[in-house]
C-alpha positions as CSV (number, residue, x, y, z in Angstrom):
1,M,67.3,-140.7,234.3
2,E,70.1,-139.8,231.9
3,T,72.7,-137.1,232.3
4,K,72.7,-134.0,230.0
5,S,75.7,-132.6,228.2
6,G,76.4,-128.9,229.1
7,G,78.2,-128.5,225.8
8,T,75.2,-129.6,223.8
9,A,73.0,-127.2,225.8
10,I,75.4,-124.4,225.0
11,I,75.5,-125.2,221.3
12,L,71.7,-125.4,221.2
13,S,71.4,-122.1,222.9
14,F,74.0,-120.6,220.6
15,F,71.6,-121.2,217.7
16,W,68.4,-120.1,219.5
17,T,68.1,-119.0,223.1
18,G,65.8,-121.4,224.9
19,L,66.7,-124.6,223.0
20,G,69.4,-125.4,225.6
21,Q,66.8,-125.0,228.4
22,L,64.4,-127.3,226.6
23,Y,67.2,-129.9,226.3
24,A,68.0,-129.5,230.0
25,G,64.4,-130.4,230.8
26,R,63.1,-127.0,231.7
27,I,60.3,-126.8,229.1
28,G,58.5,-123.8,230.5
29,R,61.6,-121.8,230.9
30,G,62.8,-122.7,227.4
31,I,59.6,-121.8,225.7
32,A,59.4,-118.4,227.6
33,M,63.0,-117.7,226.5
34,M,62.2,-118.6,222.9
35,I,59.3,-116.2,222.9
36,I,61.2,-113.3,224.6
37,T,64.2,-113.6,222.2
38,P,62.6,-112.1,219.1
39,V,61.0,-109.4,221.2
40,L,64.4,-108.4,222.5
41,I,65.9,-108.6,219.0
42,M,63.3,-106.2,217.7
43,I,63.8,-103.8,220.6
44,G,67.6,-103.9,219.9
45,W,67.1,-103.4,216.2
46,F,64.6,-100.5,216.5
47,G,66.6,-98.9,219.4
48,G,69.8,-99.2,217.3
49,M,68.1,-97.6,214.3
50,A,66.7,-94.8,216.5
51,G,70.2,-94.2,217.9
52,C,71.8,-94.2,214.4
53,L,69.2,-91.7,213.1
54,A,69.7,-89.5,216.1
55,A,73.4,-89.5,215.8
56,S,73.3,-88.8,212.0
57,S,70.9,-85.9,212.5
58,K,73.3,-84.5,215.1
59,F,76.2,-84.6,212.6
60,A,74.0,-83.2,209.8
61,A,73.0,-80.2,211.8
62,S,74.5,-76.9,210.9
63,A,76.7,-74.9,213.4
64,S,73.8,-72.8,214.5
65,Q,71.6,-75.9,215.3
66,I,74.2,-78.0,217.1
67,Q,73.0,-76.9,220.5
68,D,69.4,-78.1,219.6
69,A,70.7,-81.4,218.2
70,S,72.8,-82.2,221.3
71,S,69.7,-83.5,223.0
72,S,69.8,-86.5,220.6
73,T,73.0,-87.8,222.3
74,G,70.8,-89.6,224.9
75,V,68.9,-91.3,222.2
76,G,72.2,-92.4,220.6
77,I,73.5,-93.9,223.8
78,G,70.1,-95.5,224.5
79,G,70.1,-97.0,221.0
80,L,73.5,-98.5,221.7
81,I,72.3,-100.0,225.0
82,A,69.2,-101.3,223.3
83,M,71.4,-103.1,220.7
84,L,73.5,-104.7,223.5
85,I,70.5,-106.2,225.4
86,P,69.8,-109.0,222.9
87,V,73.5,-109.9,222.9
88,A,73.6,-110.1,226.7
89,W,70.4,-112.2,226.7
90,W,71.9,-114.6,224.2
91,I,75.1,-115.0,226.2
92,W,73.1,-115.4,229.5
93,G,71.0,-118.1,227.7
94,M,74.0,-120.2,226.9
95,V,75.4,-119.9,230.4
96,D,72.0,-120.6,232.0
97,A,71.5,-123.7,229.8
98,Q,74.9,-125.1,230.8
99,R,74.2,-124.5,234.5
100,L,70.8,-126.2,234.2
101,C,72.5,-129.3,232.8
102,Q,74.9,-129.2,235.7
103,A,72.1,-129.0,238.2
104,H,70.2,-131.8,236.4
105,N,73.3,-134.0,236.4
106,A,73.8,-133.4,240.1
107,A,70.2,-134.4,240.8
108,V,70.6,-137.5,238.7
109,K,73.8,-138.5,240.6
110,G,72.1,-137.9,243.9
111,W,69.0,-139.8,242.8
112,G,71.0,-142.9,241.7
113,R,72.4,-143.5,245.2
């Protein structure tokens, strides 16, 4: 068995979450992450758009309607959080791929004894 480069796994996961896991030999995990990634991107995009629309409607409201529009603040914060979820997933994917390579390499070293 050959060792795996953690740097290569990070670079692969940088370009698409799940590629680093595939490289590390965790095929099922990598495919699952590759499928989940576009779903999270869409949730982030739509959530961000909803947050932007809610925030813009709040600022466009007249002085008499500000109290009614203040309920859109929660949607704006929720939209911001929705936009951050894919970024956190992407970063976690890179870290996870590197750790999987470390675990693989430790198993290879233990196996070779």
